[in-house]
HTML snippet that shows the backbone in 3Dmol.js (N, CA, C, O; Angstrom):
<script src="https://3Dmol.org/build/3Dmol-min.js"></script>
<div id="view" style="width:600px;height:400px;position:relative"></div>
<script>
const pdb = `
ATOM      1  N   MET A   1     -77.693  42.923 -11.364  1.00  0.00           N
ATOM      2  CA  MET A   1     -76.837  42.523 -10.533  1.00  0.00           C
ATOM      3  C   MET A   1     -75.152  42.382 -11.538  1.00  0.00           C
ATOM      4  O   MET A   1     -75.298  42.106 -12.728  1.00  0.00           O
ATOM      5  N   ALA A   2     -73.833  42.553 -11.076  1.00  0.00           N
ATOM      6  CA  ALA A   2     -72.462  42.839 -11.362  1.00  0.00           C
ATOM      7  C   ALA A   2     -72.303  41.565 -11.186  1.00  0.00           C
ATOM      8  O   ALA A   2     -72.936  40.938 -10.337  1.00  0.00           O
ATOM      9  N   PRO A   3     -71.228  40.921 -12.161  1.00  0.00           N
ATOM     10  CA  PRO A   3     -70.975  39.642 -11.958  1.00  0.00           C
ATOM     11  C   PRO A   3     -69.897  39.775 -10.900  1.00  0.00           C
ATOM     12  O   PRO A   3     -69.100  40.699 -10.744  1.00  0.00           O
ATOM     13  N   ARG A   4     -70.070  38.442 -10.076  1.00  0.00           N
ATOM     14  CA  ARG A   4     -69.108  38.584  -8.974  1.00  0.00           C
ATOM     15  C   ARG A   4     -67.996  37.760  -9.408  1.00  0.00           C
ATOM     16  O   ARG A   4     -68.222  36.707 -10.004  1.00  0.00           O
ATOM     17  N   PRO A   5     -66.387  38.288  -9.070  1.00  0.00           N
ATOM     18  CA  PRO A   5     -65.525  37.629  -9.617  1.00  0.00           C
ATOM     19  C   PRO A   5     -64.912  36.371  -9.037  1.00  0.00           C
ATOM     20  O   PRO A   5     -64.954  36.473  -7.811  1.00  0.00           O
ATOM     21  N   LEU A   6     -64.462  35.435  -9.341  1.00  0.00           N
ATOM     22  CA  LEU A   6     -63.700  33.945  -8.398  1.00  0.00           C
ATOM     23  C   LEU A   6     -62.542  33.825  -8.971  1.00  0.00           C
ATOM     24  O   LEU A   6     -62.117  34.396  -9.976  1.00  0.00           O
ATOM     25  N   ILE A   7     -62.100  33.140  -8.365  1.00  0.00           N
ATOM     26  CA  ILE A   7     -60.710  32.232  -8.808  1.00  0.00           C
ATOM     27  C   ILE A   7     -60.569  31.031  -8.147  1.00  0.00           C
ATOM     28  O   ILE A   7     -60.518  30.894  -6.924  1.00  0.00           O
ATOM     29  N   LEU A   8     -60.499  30.048  -9.096  1.00  0.00           N
ATOM     30  CA  LEU A   8     -60.023  28.709  -8.180  1.00  0.00           C
ATOM     31  C   LEU A   8     -58.631  28.665  -8.196  1.00  0.00           C
ATOM     32  O   LEU A   8     -58.016  29.132  -9.155  1.00  0.00           O
ATOM     33  N   GLN A   9     -58.101  28.191  -7.309  1.00  0.00           N
ATOM     34  CA  GLN A   9     -56.559  27.879  -6.946  1.00  0.00           C
ATOM     35  C   GLN A   9     -56.458  26.532  -6.314  1.00  0.00           C
ATOM     36  O   GLN A   9     -57.317  26.058  -5.571  1.00  0.00           O
ATOM     37  N   THR A  10     -55.258  25.905  -6.691  1.00  0.00           N
ATOM     38  CA  THR A  10     -55.205  24.435  -6.539  1.00  0.00           C
ATOM     39  C   THR A  10     -54.068  23.867  -7.029  1.00  0.00           C
ATOM     40  O   THR A  10     -53.782  23.988  -8.220  1.00  0.00           O
ATOM     41  N   GLY A  11     -53.407  23.284  -6.291  1.00  0.00           N
ATOM     42  CA  GLY A  11     -51.750  22.525  -6.361  1.00  0.00           C
ATOM     43  C   GLY A  11     -51.656  21.655  -7.566  1.00  0.00           C
ATOM     44  O   GLY A  11     -52.779  21.298  -7.921  1.00  0.00           O
ATOM     45  N   ASP A  12     -50.851  21.268  -8.193  1.00  0.00           N
ATOM     46  CA  ASP A  12     -50.989  20.214  -9.512  1.00  0.00           C
ATOM     47  C   ASP A  12     -50.427  18.844  -8.712  1.00  0.00           C
ATOM     48  O   ASP A  12     -50.116  17.823  -9.326  1.00  0.00           O
ATOM     49  N   GLN A  13     -50.367  18.940  -7.655  1.00  0.00           N
ATOM     50  CA  GLN A  13     -49.888  17.527  -7.282  1.00  0.00           C
ATOM     51  C   GLN A  13     -50.852  17.243  -5.716  1.00  0.00           C
ATOM     52  O   GLN A  13     -50.606  16.355  -4.900  1.00  0.00           O
ATOM     53  N   ASP A  14     -52.181  18.468  -5.600  1.00  0.00           N
ATOM     54  CA  ASP A  14     -53.196  18.321  -4.801  1.00  0.00           C
ATOM     55  C   ASP A  14     -54.466  17.093  -5.773  1.00  0.00           C
ATOM     56  O   ASP A  14     -55.445  17.447  -6.430  1.00  0.00           O
ATOM     57  N   PHE A  15     -54.000  15.746  -5.542  1.00  0.00           N
ATOM     58  CA  PHE A  15     -55.073  14.751  -6.161  1.00  0.00           C
ATOM     59  C   PHE A  15     -56.250  14.692  -5.104  1.00  0.00           C
ATOM     60  O   PHE A  15     -57.358  14.296  -5.466  1.00  0.00           O
ATOM     61  N   TRP A  16     -56.076  14.984  -4.136  1.00  0.00           N
ATOM     62  CA  TRP A  16     -57.237  15.016  -3.355  1.00  0.00           C
ATOM     63  C   TRP A  16     -58.411  15.864  -3.760  1.00  0.00           C
ATOM     64  O   TRP A  16     -59.572  15.496  -3.584  1.00  0.00           O
ATOM     65  N   SER A  17     -58.084  16.973  -4.291  1.00  0.00           N
ATOM     66  CA  SER A  17     -59.555  17.703  -4.517  1.00  0.00           C
ATOM     67  C   SER A  17     -59.293  17.782  -6.136  1.00  0.00           C
ATOM     68  O   SER A  17     -59.838  18.821  -6.508  1.00  0.00           O
ATOM     69  N   ASP A  18     -58.653  17.082  -7.314  1.00  0.00           N
ATOM     70  CA  ASP A  18     -58.722  16.949  -8.440  1.00  0.00           C
ATOM     71  C   ASP A  18     -58.807  18.278  -9.154  1.00  0.00           C
ATOM     72  O   ASP A  18     -59.742  18.949  -9.592  1.00  0.00           O
ATOM     73  N   PRO A  19     -57.103  18.460  -9.101  1.00  0.00           N
ATOM     74  CA  PRO A  19     -56.909  19.969  -9.885  1.00  0.00           C
ATOM     75  C   PRO A  19     -57.462  19.896 -11.304  1.00  0.00           C
ATOM     76  O   PRO A  19     -58.153  20.827 -11.716  1.00  0.00           O
ATOM     77  N   LYS A  20     -57.166  18.725 -12.159  1.00  0.00           N
ATOM     78  CA  LYS A  20     -58.168  18.933 -13.893  1.00  0.00           C
ATOM     79  C   LYS A  20     -59.607  18.824 -13.303  1.00  0.00           C
ATOM     80  O   LYS A  20     -60.344  19.690 -13.774  1.00  0.00           O
ATOM     81  N   GLY A  21     -60.016  18.264 -12.692  1.00  0.00           N
ATOM     82  CA  GLY A  21     -61.575  18.749 -12.499  1.00  0.00           C
ATOM     83  C   GLY A  21     -62.067  19.862 -12.081  1.00  0.00           C
ATOM     84  O   GLY A  21     -63.212  20.255 -12.304  1.00  0.00           O
ATOM     85  N   GLU A  22     -61.099  20.512 -11.357  1.00  0.00           N
ATOM     86  CA  GLU A  22     -61.761  22.139 -11.071  1.00  0.00           C
ATOM     87  C   GLU A  22     -61.252  22.757 -12.271  1.00  0.00           C
ATOM     88  O   GLU A  22     -62.103  23.409 -12.876  1.00  0.00           O
ATOM     89  N   PHE A  23     -60.239  22.737 -12.719  1.00  0.00           N
ATOM     90  CA  PHE A  23     -60.105  23.560 -13.934  1.00  0.00           C
ATOM     91  C   PHE A  23     -61.317  23.499 -15.284  1.00  0.00           C
ATOM     92  O   PHE A  23     -61.894  24.313 -16.005  1.00  0.00           O
ATOM     93  N   LEU A  24     -61.271  21.868 -15.079  1.00  0.00           N
ATOM     94  CA  LEU A  24     -62.602  21.366 -16.193  1.00  0.00           C
ATOM     95  C   LEU A  24     -64.293  22.359 -15.748  1.00  0.00           C
ATOM     96  O   LEU A  24     -64.888  23.090 -16.540  1.00  0.00           O
ATOM     97  N   ALA A  25     -64.619  22.133 -14.630  1.00  0.00           N
ATOM     98  CA  ALA A  25     -65.704  22.717 -14.048  1.00  0.00           C
ATOM     99  C   ALA A  25     -65.318  24.175 -14.316  1.00  0.00           C
ATOM    100  O   ALA A  25     -66.136  24.634 -15.113  1.00  0.00           O
ATOM    101  N   ALA A  26     -64.357  25.130 -13.957  1.00  0.00           N
ATOM    102  CA  ALA A  26     -64.299  26.300 -14.724  1.00  0.00           C
ATOM    103  C   ALA A  26     -64.698  26.404 -16.243  1.00  0.00           C
ATOM    104  O   ALA A  26     -65.573  27.026 -16.844  1.00  0.00           O
ATOM    105  N   TYR A  27     -63.772  25.604 -16.587  1.00  0.00           N
ATOM    106  CA  TYR A  27     -64.379  25.981 -18.443  1.00  0.00           C
ATOM    107  C   TYR A  27     -65.503  25.290 -18.717  1.00  0.00           C
ATOM    108  O   TYR A  27     -66.088  25.609 -19.752  1.00  0.00           O
ATOM    109  N   ASP A  28     -65.979  24.382 -18.021  1.00  0.00           N
ATOM    110  CA  ASP A  28     -67.528  24.282 -18.286  1.00  0.00           C
ATOM    111  C   ASP A  28     -68.635  24.767 -18.260  1.00  0.00           C
ATOM    112  O   ASP A  28     -69.613  24.640 -18.996  1.00  0.00           O
ATOM    113  N   ALA A  29     -68.334  25.653 -16.882  1.00  0.00           N
ATOM    114  CA  ALA A  29     -69.311  26.942 -16.074  1.00  0.00           C
ATOM    115  C   ALA A  29     -69.555  28.036 -17.269  1.00  0.00           C
ATOM    116  O   ALA A  29     -70.421  28.902 -17.143  1.00  0.00           O
ATOM    117  N   TRP A  30     -68.865  27.952 -18.248  1.00  0.00           N
ATOM    118  CA  TRP A  30     -68.924  29.038 -19.145  1.00  0.00           C
ATOM    119  C   TRP A  30     -70.396  29.173 -19.881  1.00  0.00           C
ATOM    120  O   TRP A  30     -70.816  30.326 -19.983  1.00  0.00           O
ATOM    121  N   PRO A  31     -71.327  27.976 -20.469  1.00  0.00           N
ATOM    122  CA  PRO A  31     -72.670  28.492 -20.713  1.00  0.00           C
ATOM    123  C   PRO A  31     -73.452  28.771 -19.445  1.00  0.00           C
ATOM    124  O   PRO A  31     -74.198  29.688 -19.785  1.00  0.00           O
ATOM    125  N   ARG A  32     -73.631  28.571 -18.523  1.00  0.00           N
ATOM    126  CA  ARG A  32     -74.247  28.766 -17.235  1.00  0.00           C
ATOM    127  C   ARG A  32     -74.013  30.108 -17.159  1.00  0.00           C
ATOM    128  O   ARG A  32     -74.996  30.848 -17.099  1.00  0.00           O
ATOM    129  N   LEU A  33     -73.012  30.536 -17.150  1.00  0.00           N
ATOM    130  CA  LEU A  33     -72.242  31.825 -16.551  1.00  0.00           C
ATOM    131  C   LEU A  33     -72.829  32.692 -18.061  1.00  0.00           C
ATOM    132  O   LEU A  33     -72.968  33.910 -17.954  1.00  0.00           O
ATOM    133  N   GLN A  34     -73.091  32.162 -19.153  1.00  0.00           N
ATOM    134  CA  GLN A  34     -73.638  33.372 -20.107  1.00  0.00           C
ATOM    135  C   GLN A  34     -74.622  33.698 -19.887  1.00  0.00           C
ATOM    136  O   GLN A  34     -74.857  34.817 -20.342  1.00  0.00           O
ATOM    137  N   VAL A  35     -75.744  33.054 -19.142  1.00  0.00           N
ATOM    138  CA  VAL A  35     -77.098  33.056 -18.774  1.00  0.00           C
ATOM    139  C   VAL A  35     -77.182  34.419 -17.943  1.00  0.00           C
ATOM    140  O   VAL A  35     -78.029  35.298 -18.107  1.00  0.00           O
ATOM    141  N   THR A  36     -76.215  34.420 -17.088  1.00  0.00           N
ATOM    142  CA  THR A  36     -76.073  35.326 -15.864  1.00  0.00           C
ATOM    143  C   THR A  36     -75.340  36.659 -16.352  1.00  0.00           C
ATOM    144  O   THR A  36     -75.154  37.605 -15.587  1.00  0.00           O
ATOM    145  N   ARG A  37     -75.008  36.657 -17.460  1.00  0.00           N
ATOM    146  CA  ARG A  37     -74.619  37.963 -18.365  1.00  0.00           C
ATOM    147  C   ARG A  37     -73.058  38.091 -17.775  1.00  0.00           C
ATOM    148  O   ARG A  37     -72.477  39.152 -18.003  1.00  0.00           O
ATOM    149  N   GLN A  38     -72.456  37.195 -17.129  1.00  0.00           N
ATOM    150  CA  GLN A  38     -70.957  36.949 -16.498  1.00  0.00           C
ATOM    151  C   GLN A  38     -69.808  36.395 -17.926  1.00  0.00           C
ATOM    152  O   GLN A  38     -69.444  35.239 -18.141  1.00  0.00           O
ATOM    153  N   ARG A  39     -69.416  37.742 -18.785  1.00  0.00           N
ATOM    154  CA  ARG A  39     -69.009  37.128 -20.108  1.00  0.00           C
ATOM    155  C   ARG A  39     -67.294  36.981 -20.022  1.00  0.00           C
ATOM    156  O   ARG A  39     -66.515  36.873 -20.969  1.00  0.00           O
ATOM    157  N   LYS A  40     -67.070  37.005 -18.949  1.00  0.00           N
ATOM    158  CA  LYS A  40     -65.396  36.806 -18.953  1.00  0.00           C
ATOM    159  C   LYS A  40     -65.517  35.218 -18.636  1.00  0.00           C
ATOM    160  O   LYS A  40     -66.441  34.769 -17.957  1.00  0.00           O
ATOM    161  N   LYS A  41     -64.328  34.285 -19.286  1.00  0.00           N
ATOM    162  CA  LYS A  41     -64.346  33.008 -18.955  1.00  0.00           C
ATOM    163  C   LYS A  41     -63.047  32.437 -18.981  1.00  0.00           C
ATOM    164  O   LYS A  41     -62.099  33.052 -19.469  1.00  0.00           O
ATOM    165  N   VAL A  42     -62.928  31.208 -18.450  1.00  0.00           N
ATOM    166  CA  VAL A  42     -61.485  30.693 -18.762  1.00  0.00           C
ATOM    167  C   VAL A  42     -61.488  30.524 -19.986  1.00  0.00           C
ATOM    168  O   VAL A  42     -62.597  30.048 -20.227  1.00  0.00           O
ATOM    169  N   SER A  43     -60.848  30.632 -21.050  1.00  0.00           N
ATOM    170  CA  SER A  43     -61.161  30.647 -22.439  1.00  0.00           C
ATOM    171  C   SER A  43     -60.341  29.627 -23.052  1.00  0.00           C
ATOM    172  O   SER A  43     -60.354  29.620 -24.283  1.00  0.00           O
ATOM    173  N   THR A  44     -59.568  28.689 -22.411  1.00  0.00           N
ATOM    174  CA  THR A  44     -59.075  27.270 -23.086  1.00  0.00           C
ATOM    175  C   THR A  44     -59.281  26.738 -22.604  1.00  0.00           C
ATOM    176  O   THR A  44     -59.385  26.963 -21.398  1.00  0.00           O
ATOM    177  N   PRO A  45     -59.574  25.278 -23.290  1.00  0.00           N
ATOM    178  CA  PRO A  45     -59.612  23.622 -23.023  1.00  0.00           C
ATOM    179  C   PRO A  45     -58.870  23.336 -22.354  1.00  0.00           C
ATOM    180  O   PRO A  45     -59.107  22.454 -21.529  1.00  0.00           O
ATOM    181  N   THR A  46     -57.750  23.908 -22.414  1.00  0.00           N
ATOM    182  CA  THR A  46     -56.441  23.371 -22.313  1.00  0.00           C
ATOM    183  C   THR A  46     -55.922  23.372 -20.607  1.00  0.00           C
ATOM    184  O   THR A  46     -55.870  24.527 -20.183  1.00  0.00           O
ATOM    185  N   ASN A  47     -55.604  22.503 -19.750  1.00  0.00           N
ATOM    186  CA  ASN A  47     -55.362  22.799 -18.339  1.00  0.00           C
ATOM    187  C   ASN A  47     -54.003  23.282 -18.338  1.00  0.00           C
ATOM    188  O   ASN A  47     -53.014  22.558 -18.446  1.00  0.00           O
ATOM    189  N   PRO A  48     -53.996  24.698 -18.195  1.00  0.00           N
ATOM    190  CA  PRO A  48     -52.483  24.805 -17.641  1.00  0.00           C
ATOM    191  C   PRO A  48     -51.584  24.586 -17.375  1.00  0.00           C
ATOM    192  O   PRO A  48     -51.714  23.466 -16.880  1.00  0.00           O
ATOM    193  N   SER A  49     -50.214  24.944 -17.291  1.00  0.00           N
ATOM    194  CA  SER A  49     -49.057  24.175 -16.726  1.00  0.00           C
ATOM    195  C   SER A  49     -49.187  24.988 -15.282  1.00  0.00           C
ATOM    196  O   SER A  49     -50.001  25.910 -15.323  1.00  0.00           O
ATOM    197  N   ALA A  50     -48.546  24.798 -14.077  1.00  0.00           N
ATOM    198  CA  ALA A  50     -48.452  24.976 -12.877  1.00  0.00           C
ATOM    199  C   ALA A  50     -47.887  26.686 -13.228  1.00  0.00           C
ATOM    200  O   ALA A  50     -47.372  27.039 -14.289  1.00  0.00           O
ATOM    201  N   GLY A  51     -48.063  27.269 -12.434  1.00  0.00           N
ATOM    202  CA  GLY A  51     -47.715  28.762 -12.842  1.00  0.00           C
ATOM    203  C   GLY A  51     -48.147  29.718 -13.458  1.00  0.00           C
ATOM    204  O   GLY A  51     -47.758  30.878 -13.321  1.00  0.00           O
ATOM    205  N   THR A  52     -49.154  29.260 -14.339  1.00  0.00           N
ATOM    206  CA  THR A  52     -49.892  29.901 -15.124  1.00  0.00           C
ATOM    207  C   THR A  52     -51.281  30.086 -15.050  1.00  0.00           C
ATOM    208  O   THR A  52     -52.159  29.287 -15.373  1.00  0.00           O
ATOM    209  N   PRO A  53     -51.399  31.285 -14.566  1.00  0.00           N
ATOM    210  CA  PRO A  53     -52.735  32.082 -14.255  1.00  0.00           C
ATOM    211  C   PRO A  53     -53.763  32.144 -15.292  1.00  0.00           C
ATOM    212  O   PRO A  53     -53.398  32.594 -16.378  1.00  0.00           O
ATOM    213  N   ILE A  54     -54.729  31.852 -15.190  1.00  0.00           N
ATOM    214  CA  ILE A  54     -55.743  32.508 -16.068  1.00  0.00           C
ATOM    215  C   ILE A  54     -56.638  33.219 -15.689  1.00  0.00           C
ATOM    216  O   ILE A  54     -57.610  32.767 -15.084  1.00  0.00           O
ATOM    217  N   PHE A  55     -56.443  34.792 -16.046  1.00  0.00           N
ATOM    218  CA  PHE A  55     -56.957  36.015 -15.364  1.00  0.00           C
ATOM    219  C   PHE A  55     -58.557  36.204 -15.942  1.00  0.00           C
ATOM    220  O   PHE A  55     -58.246  36.780 -16.986  1.00  0.00           O
ATOM    221  N   HIS A  56     -59.568  36.151 -15.982  1.00  0.00           N
ATOM    222  CA  HIS A  56     -60.856  36.884 -15.985  1.00  0.00           C
ATOM    223  C   HIS A  56     -61.740  37.135 -14.824  1.00  0.00           C
ATOM    224  O   HIS A  56     -61.385  37.198 -13.647  1.00  0.00           O
ATOM    225  N   THR A  57     -63.132  37.292 -15.380  1.00  0.00           N
ATOM    226  CA  THR A  57     -64.142  37.110 -13.861  1.00  0.00           C
ATOM    227  C   THR A  57     -64.046  35.540 -12.966  1.00  0.00           C
ATOM    228  O   THR A  57     -63.960  35.241 -11.774  1.00  0.00           O
ATOM    229  N   LEU A  58     -64.118  34.722 -14.345  1.00  0.00           N
ATOM    230  CA  LEU A  58     -63.803  33.310 -13.372  1.00  0.00           C
ATOM    231  C   LEU A  58     -62.196  33.215 -13.659  1.00  0.00           C
ATOM    232  O   LEU A  58     -61.700  33.507 -14.748  1.00  0.00           O
ATOM    233  N   SER A  59     -61.485  32.783 -12.570  1.00  0.00           N
ATOM    234  CA  SER A  59     -60.119  32.835 -12.882  1.00  0.00           C
ATOM    235  C   SER A  59     -59.950  31.287 -12.309  1.00  0.00           C
ATOM    236  O   SER A  59     -60.785  30.748 -11.583  1.00  0.00           O
ATOM    237  N   TYR A  60     -58.797  30.709 -12.739  1.00  0.00           N
ATOM    238  CA  TYR A  60     -58.009  29.457 -12.512  1.00  0.00           C
ATOM    239  C   TYR A  60     -56.060  30.037 -11.949  1.00  0.00           C
ATOM    240  O   TYR A  60     -55.237  30.947 -12.058  1.00  0.00           O
ATOM    241  N   TYR A  61     -56.207  29.204 -11.580  1.00  0.00           N
ATOM    242  CA  TYR A  61     -54.649  29.446 -10.853  1.00  0.00           C
ATOM    243  C   TYR A  61     -54.215  27.875 -10.250  1.00  0.00           C
ATOM    244  O   TYR A  61     -54.882  27.539  -9.273  1.00  0.00           O
ATOM    245  N   MET A  62     -53.311  27.008 -10.658  1.00  0.00           N
ATOM    246  CA  MET A  62     -52.217  26.018  -9.986  1.00  0.00           C
ATOM    247  C   MET A  62     -51.323  26.379  -9.683  1.00  0.00           C
ATOM    248  O   MET A  62     -50.852  27.280 -10.377  1.00  0.00           O
ATOM    249  N   HIS A  63     -50.686  26.004  -8.704  1.00  0.00           N
ATOM    250  CA  HIS A  63     -48.942  25.653  -8.196  1.00  0.00           C
ATOM    251  C   HIS A  63     -48.739  24.607  -8.460  1.00  0.00           C
ATOM    252  O   HIS A  63     -49.520  23.859  -9.048  1.00  0.00           O
ATOM    253  N   ALA A  64     -47.347  24.274  -7.973  1.00  0.00           N
ATOM    254  CA  ALA A  64     -46.332  23.513  -8.210  1.00  0.00           C
ATOM    255  C   ALA A  64     -46.645  22.881  -6.911  1.00  0.00           C
ATOM    256  O   ALA A  64     -46.692  23.562  -5.887  1.00  0.00           O
ATOM    257  N   GLY A  65     -46.780  22.081  -6.909  1.00  0.00           N
ATOM    258  CA  GLY A  65     -47.325  21.525  -4.962  1.00  0.00           C
ATOM    259  C   GLY A  65     -48.759  20.863  -4.676  1.00  0.00           C
ATOM    260  O   GLY A  65     -49.536  20.532  -5.572  1.00  0.00           O
ATOM    261  N   GLY A  66     -48.963  20.740  -3.514  1.00  0.00           N
ATOM    262  CA  GLY A  66     -50.062  19.910  -2.866  1.00  0.00           C
ATOM    263  C   GLY A  66     -50.885  20.947  -2.444  1.00  0.00           C
ATOM    264  O   GLY A  66     -50.789  22.149  -2.691  1.00  0.00           O
ATOM    265  N   HIS A  67     -51.697  20.353  -1.786  1.00  0.00           N
ATOM    266  CA  HIS A  67     -53.259  21.158  -0.898  1.00  0.00           C
ATOM    267  C   HIS A  67     -52.835  22.348  -0.237  1.00  0.00           C
ATOM    268  O   HIS A  67     -51.818  22.287   0.453  1.00  0.00           O
ATOM    269  N   GLY A  68     -53.550  23.575  -0.358  1.00  0.00           N
ATOM    270  CA  GLY A  68     -53.513  24.565   0.516  1.00  0.00           C
ATOM    271  C   GLY A  68     -52.811  25.759  -0.223  1.00  0.00           C
ATOM    272  O   GLY A  68     -52.618  25.665  -1.435  1.00  0.00           O
ATOM    273  N   THR A  69     -52.457  26.784   0.409  1.00  0.00           N
ATOM    274  CA  THR A  69     -52.416  27.838  -0.319  1.00  0.00           C
ATOM    275  C   THR A  69     -50.665  28.201  -0.052  1.00  0.00           C
ATOM    276  O   THR A  69     -50.301  28.015   1.110  1.00  0.00           O
ATOM    277  N   ILE A  70     -49.732  28.629  -0.906  1.00  0.00           N
ATOM    278  CA  ILE A  70     -48.097  28.875  -0.514  1.00  0.00           C
ATOM    279  C   ILE A  70     -48.093  30.032  -0.856  1.00  0.00           C
ATOM    280  O   ILE A  70     -49.018  30.525  -1.503  1.00  0.00           O
ATOM    281  N   PRO A  71     -46.570  30.975  -0.312  1.00  0.00           N
ATOM    282  CA  PRO A  71     -46.714  31.871  -0.212  1.00  0.00           C
ATOM    283  C   PRO A  71     -46.827  32.572  -1.608  1.00  0.00           C
ATOM    284  O   PRO A  71     -47.508  33.591  -1.723  1.00  0.00           O
ATOM    285  N   SER A  72     -46.200  32.059  -2.599  1.00  0.00           N
ATOM    286  CA  SER A  72     -46.078  32.638  -4.231  1.00  0.00           C
ATOM    287  C   SER A  72     -47.624  32.628  -4.549  1.00  0.00           C
ATOM    288  O   SER A  72     -47.862  33.315  -5.542  1.00  0.00           O
ATOM    289  N   ASP A  73     -48.737  32.049  -3.990  1.00  0.00           N
ATOM    290  CA  ASP A  73     -50.389  32.185  -4.532  1.00  0.00           C
ATOM    291  C   ASP A  73     -50.436  33.850  -3.926  1.00  0.00           C
ATOM    292  O   ASP A  73     -51.390  34.519  -4.323  1.00  0.00           O
ATOM    293  N   TRP A  74     -49.781  34.290  -3.308  1.00  0.00           N
ATOM    294  CA  TRP A  74     -50.644  35.492  -2.349  1.00  0.00           C
ATOM    295  C   TRP A  74     -50.141  36.365  -3.995  1.00  0.00           C
ATOM    296  O   TRP A  74     -51.072  36.906  -4.591  1.00  0.00           O
ATOM    297  N   ASP A  75     -48.796  36.453  -4.604  1.00  0.00           N
ATOM    298  CA  ASP A  75     -48.805  37.476  -5.877  1.00  0.00           C
ATOM    299  C   ASP A  75     -49.811  37.410  -6.554  1.00  0.00           C
ATOM    300  O   ASP A  75     -50.558  38.385  -6.640  1.00  0.00           O
ATOM    301  N   ILE A  76     -50.019  36.455  -7.078  1.00  0.00           N
ATOM    302  CA  ILE A  76     -51.817  35.932  -7.655  1.00  0.00           C
ATOM    303  C   ILE A  76     -52.866  36.208  -7.326  1.00  0.00           C
ATOM    304  O   ILE A  76     -53.551  36.537  -8.295  1.00  0.00           O
ATOM    305  N   HIS A  77     -53.432  36.250  -6.303  1.00  0.00           N
ATOM    306  CA  HIS A  77     -54.684  36.596  -5.330  1.00  0.00           C
ATOM    307  C   HIS A  77     -54.664  37.993  -5.456  1.00  0.00           C
ATOM    308  O   HIS A  77     -55.734  38.522  -5.757  1.00  0.00           O
ATOM    309  N   LEU A  78     -53.582  38.777  -5.275  1.00  0.00           N
ATOM    310  CA  LEU A  78     -53.291  40.340  -5.434  1.00  0.00           C
ATOM    311  C   LEU A  78     -53.952  40.610  -6.494  1.00  0.00           C
ATOM    312  O   LEU A  78     -55.027  41.184  -6.664  1.00  0.00           O
ATOM    313  N   LYS A  79     -53.016  40.022  -7.378  1.00  0.00           N
ATOM    314  CA  LYS A  79     -53.238  40.714  -8.911  1.00  0.00           C
ATOM    315  C   LYS A  79     -54.507  40.523  -9.181  1.00  0.00           C
ATOM    316  O   LYS A  79     -55.207  41.511  -9.407  1.00  0.00           O
ATOM    317  N   PHE A  80     -55.055  39.239  -9.212  1.00  0.00           N
ATOM    318  CA  PHE A  80     -56.527  38.742  -9.396  1.00  0.00           C
ATOM    319  C   PHE A  80     -57.581  40.170  -8.838  1.00  0.00           C
ATOM    320  O   PHE A  80     -58.451  40.811  -9.429  1.00  0.00           O
ATOM    321  N   LEU A  81     -56.996  40.266  -7.405  1.00  0.00           N
ATOM    322  CA  LEU A  81     -58.363  41.114  -6.705  1.00  0.00           C
ATOM    323  C   LEU A  81     -57.861  42.535  -7.412  1.00  0.00           C
ATOM    324  O   LEU A  81     -58.933  43.138  -7.446  1.00  0.00           O
ATOM    325  N   GLY A  82     -57.089  43.239  -7.870  1.00  0.00           N
ATOM    326  CA  GLY A  82     -56.522  44.492  -8.549  1.00  0.00           C
ATOM    327  C   GLY A  82     -57.272  44.778  -9.530  1.00  0.00           C
ATOM    328  O   GLY A  82     -57.780  45.857  -9.834  1.00  0.00           O
ATOM    329  N   MET A  83     -57.371  43.048 -10.380  1.00  0.00           N
ATOM    330  CA  MET A  83     -58.351  43.440 -11.732  1.00  0.00           C
ATOM    331  C   MET A  83     -59.866  43.461 -11.561  1.00  0.00           C
ATOM    332  O   MET A  83     -60.658  44.090 -12.263  1.00  0.00           O
ATOM    333  N   ASN A  84     -60.104  42.800 -10.684  1.00  0.00           N
ATOM    334  CA  ASN A  84     -61.801  42.866 -10.169  1.00  0.00           C
ATOM    335  C   ASN A  84     -62.185  43.726  -9.029  1.00  0.00           C
ATOM    336  O   ASN A  84     -63.341  43.487  -8.679  1.00  0.00           O
ATOM    337  N   LEU A  85     -61.447  44.898  -8.144  1.00  0.00           N
ATOM    338  CA  LEU A  85     -62.480  45.545  -7.413  1.00  0.00           C
ATOM    339  C   LEU A  85     -62.057  46.921  -7.742  1.00  0.00           C
ATOM    340  O   LEU A  85     -62.689  47.882  -7.305  1.00  0.00           O
TER     341      LEU A  85
END
`;
const viewer = $3Dmol.createViewer("view");
viewer.addModel(pdb, "pdb");
viewer.setStyle({}, {cartoon: {color: "spectrum"}});
viewer.zoomTo();
viewer.render();
</script>
């Protein structure tokens, strides 16, 4: 079965959902994804700044702001879909 792409998206002021914890979960998921042959990973242990996406099979994006999707997030989601469909 082919690996299924996933993007985690959050806001840097969304402390309710813990943006740093979301990023660390994506980074730490790599050993488990290796077992399933999902080879692309969030490749840096350093949380990127807001507005800097990390695109792989398991991707991460954090916008500046709070909880939810903002209009500028759609460009990131469309790029992610274009890379993975």
